[in-house]
C-alpha positions as a printed NumPy array, in Angstrom:
array([[-26.209,  75.271,  64.838],
       [-28.955,  73.417,  63.017],
       [-29.727,  70.695,  65.556],
       [-31.705,  71.113,  68.738],
       [-31.474,  68.884,  71.78 ],
       [-34.221,  68.949,  74.41 ],
       [-33.806,  67.105,  77.713],
       [-36.788,  66.295,  79.911],
       [-35.906,  66.727,  83.586],
       [-37.777,  65.988,  86.81 ],
       [-37.437,  67.493,  90.313],
       [-35.28 ,  65.429,  92.665],
       [-35.71 ,  65.708,  96.424],
       [-34.007,  62.542,  97.68 ],
       [-30.225,  62.705,  97.501],
       [-27.371,  60.456,  98.508],
       [-25.992,  57.183,  97.135],
       [-28.987,  55.117,  98.177],
       [-31.46 ,  57.447,  96.488],
       [-29.331,  57.559,  93.344],
       [-29.197,  53.766,  93.158],
       [-32.976,  53.516,  93.539],
       [-33.429,  56.172,  90.875],
       [-31.297,  54.257,  88.396],
       [-32.669,  50.82 ,  89.263],
       [-36.384,  51.494,  89.707],
       [-37.099,  54.502,  87.517],
       [-34.441,  54.095,  84.801],
       [-33.304,  57.654,  85.465],
       [-30.02 ,  59.146,  86.608],
       [-29.358,  62.043,  88.984],
       [-28.173,  65.336,  87.513],
       [-27.518,  68.883,  88.624],
       [-28.18 ,  72.223,  86.938],
       [-25.992,  75.05 ,  88.243],
       [-24.553,  78.461,  87.412],
       [-26.184,  81.517,  85.906],
       [-26.409,  83.287,  89.258],
       [-29.038,  80.81 ,  90.479],
       [-29.049,  78.081,  93.101],
       [-28.009,  74.616,  92.   ],
       [-31.031,  72.499,  91.108],
       [-30.92 ,  68.7  ,  91.586],
       [-32.934,  66.883,  88.932],
       [-33.276,  63.464,  87.374],
       [-33.299,  62.631,  83.647],
       [-34.081,  59.551,  81.577],
       [-30.995,  57.367,  81.315],
       [-31.634,  55.863,  77.894],
       [-32.626,  59.161,  76.301],
       [-29.403,  60.801,  77.445],
       [-27.347,  57.805,  76.37 ],
       [-28.89 ,  57.934,  72.899],
       [-28.214,  61.679,  72.624],
       [-24.564,  61.062,  73.486],
       [-24.212,  58.988,  70.314],
       [-24.424,  62.273,  68.415],
       [-21.079,  64.095,  68.542],
       [-22.876,  67.434,  68.266],
       [-24.52 ,  66.922,  71.658],
       [-21.257,  67.761,  73.429],
       [-20.789,  71.125,  71.686],
       [-24.368,  72.385,  71.511],
       [-26.499,  74.635,  73.636],
       [-29.023,  72.212,  75.104],
       [-32.544,  72.903,  76.356],
       [-33.685,  71.429,  79.66 ],
       [-37.417,  71.322,  80.353],
       [-38.268,  71.269,  84.062],
       [-41.741,  71.884,  85.483],
       [-42.882,  73.482,  82.239],
       [-39.944,  75.893,  82.119],
       [-37.005,  75.81 ,  79.744],
       [-33.378,  76.647,  80.458],
       [-30.391,  76.812,  78.133],
       [-27.45 ,  74.735,  79.335],
       [-24.309,  72.945,  78.207],
       [-23.183,  69.515,  79.334],
       [-20.277,  70.235,  81.671],
       [-19.506,  66.838,  83.169],
       [-20.626,  63.246,  82.753],
       [-19.928,  60.313,  85.039],
       [-20.064,  56.686,  83.933],
       [-19.969,  53.329,  85.689],
       [-16.341,  52.102,  85.843],
       [-17.016,  48.951,  83.794],
       [-20.72 ,  48.779,  82.865],
       [-22.189,  50.757,  79.929],
       [-24.203,  52.87 ,  82.357],
       [-24.304,  56.626,  82.971],
       [-24.355,  57.582,  86.637],
       [-24.52 ,  61.404,  86.843],
       [-24.586,  64.52 ,  84.667],
       [-23.741,  68.173,  85.335],
       [-25.35 ,  70.955,  83.292],
       [-24.181,  74.56 ,  83.354],
       [-26.708,  77.325,  82.722],
       [-25.798,  79.769,  79.953],
       [-27.142,  83.096,  78.746],
       [-26.508,  85.041,  75.568],
       [-24.515,  87.797,  77.286],
       [-21.869,  85.666,  79.008],
       [-19.055,  83.734,  77.363],
       [-18.733,  79.987,  77.861],
       [-15.833,  77.519,  77.741],
       [-16.673,  74.422,  75.694],
       [-14.645,  71.584,  74.168],
       [-15.351,  71.413,  70.441],
       [-14.345,  68.454,  68.221],
       [-11.893,  68.876,  65.358],
       [-12.869,  67.57 ,  61.922],
       [ -9.995,  66.68 ,  59.611],
       [-10.763,  67.202,  55.915],
       [ -9.057,  65.497,  52.943],
       [ -6.944,  63.351,  55.246],
       [ -6.616,  60.494,  52.744],
       [ -6.305,  62.622,  49.605],
       [ -3.784,  65.204,  50.844],
       [ -0.744,  65.161,  48.486],
       [  1.675,  64.575,  51.372],
       [ -0.316,  61.422,  52.206],
       [ -1.494,  60.116,  48.835],
       [  1.521,  60.999,  46.69 ],
       [  4.385,  61.02 ,  49.2  ],
       [  3.275,  58.183,  51.45 ],
       [  2.992,  60.312,  54.562],
       [  1.134,  59.324,  57.715],
       [ -1.057,  61.733,  59.693],
       [ -0.341,  61.915,  63.412],
       [ -3.069,  63.503,  65.567],
       [ -1.979,  65.085,  68.825],
       [ -5.445,  66.357,  69.805],
       [ -8.953,  65.743,  68.473],
       [-10.817,  68.522,  70.288],
       [-10.09 ,  72.041,  71.457],
       [-11.491,  74.214,  74.242],
       [-12.978,  77.431,  72.886],
       [-14.302,  80.605,  74.467],
       [-17.287,  82.359,  72.926],
       [-20.802,  83.61 ,  73.456],
       [-23.431,  80.837,  73.327],
       [-24.815,  81.998,  69.98 ],
       [-21.327,  81.798,  68.412],
       [-20.558,  78.262,  69.588],
       [-19.411,  76.171,  66.607],
       [-20.445,  72.538,  66.291],
       [-16.896,  71.641,  65.211],
       [-13.679,  73.165,  63.863],
       [-12.466,  72.061,  60.42 ],
       [ -8.829,  71.507,  59.45 ],
       [ -8.105,  70.999,  55.738],
       [ -5.023,  68.827,  55.201],
       [ -4.778,  69.504,  51.449],
       [ -1.946,  72.016,  51.735],
       [ -0.137,  70.452,  54.703],
       [  3.417,  69.531,  53.626],
       [  5.461,  66.532,  54.698],
       [  6.963,  67.053,  58.191],
       [  4.842,  70.171,  58.717],
       [  3.357,  70.593,  62.191],
       [ -0.015,  72.331,  62.565],
       [ -0.373,  74.229,  65.844],
       [ -3.408,  75.693,  67.595],
       [ -2.486,  79.155,  66.285],
       [ -2.803,  77.824,  62.711],
       [ -6.489,  76.938,  63.088],
       [ -9.054,  79.116,  61.344],
       [-11.595,  80.052,  63.978],
       [-15.113,  81.396,  63.325],
       [-15.829,  85.013,  64.187],
       [-16.191,  85.597,  67.915],
       [-14.516,  82.302,  68.863],
       [-11.141,  82.091,  70.66 ],
       [ -8.984,  79.141,  71.651],
       [ -8.706,  79.003,  75.443],
       [ -5.107,  77.746,  75.543],
       [ -3.837,  80.604,  73.387],
       [ -5.159,  83.13 ,  75.889],
       [ -2.455,  81.867,  78.263],
       [  0.466,  82.756,  75.977],
       [  2.609,  81.351,  73.179],
       [  3.92 ,  78.567,  75.421],
       [  0.479,  76.954,  75.191],
       [  0.418,  76.859,  71.374],
       [  0.424,  73.075,  71.321],
       [  0.675,  70.916,  68.165],
       [ -2.545,  69.595,  66.654],
       [ -1.289,  67.275,  63.91 ],
       [  1.612,  66.544,  61.603],
       [  2.31 ,  64.509,  58.487],
       [  5.477,  62.447,  58.45 ],
       [  6.981,  59.426,  56.748],
       [  6.639,  56.057,  58.498],
       [  9.76 ,  54.994,  60.423],
       [ 10.39 ,  52.123,  58.045],
       [ 10.313,  54.426,  55.033],
       [ 12.861,  56.761,  56.661],
       [ 15.189,  53.827,  57.321],
       [ 14.893,  52.68 ,  53.694],
       [ 15.683,  56.181,  52.456],
       [ 18.757,  56.297,  54.682],
       [ 19.971,  52.941,  53.37 ],
       [ 19.407,  54.057,  49.783],
       [ 21.396,  57.206,  50.445],
       [ 24.264,  55.232,  52.012],
       [ 24.232,  52.775,  49.132],
       [ 24.461,  55.613,  46.638],
       [ 27.483,  57.053,  48.444],
       [ 29.268,  53.69 ,  48.466],
       [ 28.698,  53.178,  44.746],
       [ 29.953,  56.666,  44.08 ],
       [ 33.094,  55.949,  46.144],
       [ 33.893,  52.748,  44.201],
       [ 33.934,  54.658,  40.967]])
């Protein structure tokens, strides 16, 4: 993981809806909580615009983050984020403490390679259908991947790629697969558009009729 994200946090004593509204309106901060790691939950506040800008980077969601509070640093992951129902405003964030000796559960984005140049797409006119775009993984913090790549080059027409087909980095497991084969859900497939299938069927029927006339 080449990028590093550092979040400046401030102690927060006042709690409740009124205090949170004042925090957002007057100080341009939002309330947050740091929990886990065998320690008490710590209420803090963080700069709204700085967090919002960080969220523009996809890697922020699947990285070990550093929170600086009162001159001390803690390693965390973003566990939950609340937004205003219709305004482009963040309202609350939850951060989970992590340490190098304990595994974490994190949603990691999927990156699809060669989607437009895959033979089943470019040569056969197939269309890629995505069932999921991220996957929950289990690993130690130092093994957390920024993303998981799926190369579509060798995916055939009508082939379905499942979670069990993904190539995972060393030390990284897919959470769903730990629950059994029944949870091996599809990730993507390449298929012909419905219109193309109908045309093929008509062509086939037309060929049979011509053959019958002879």
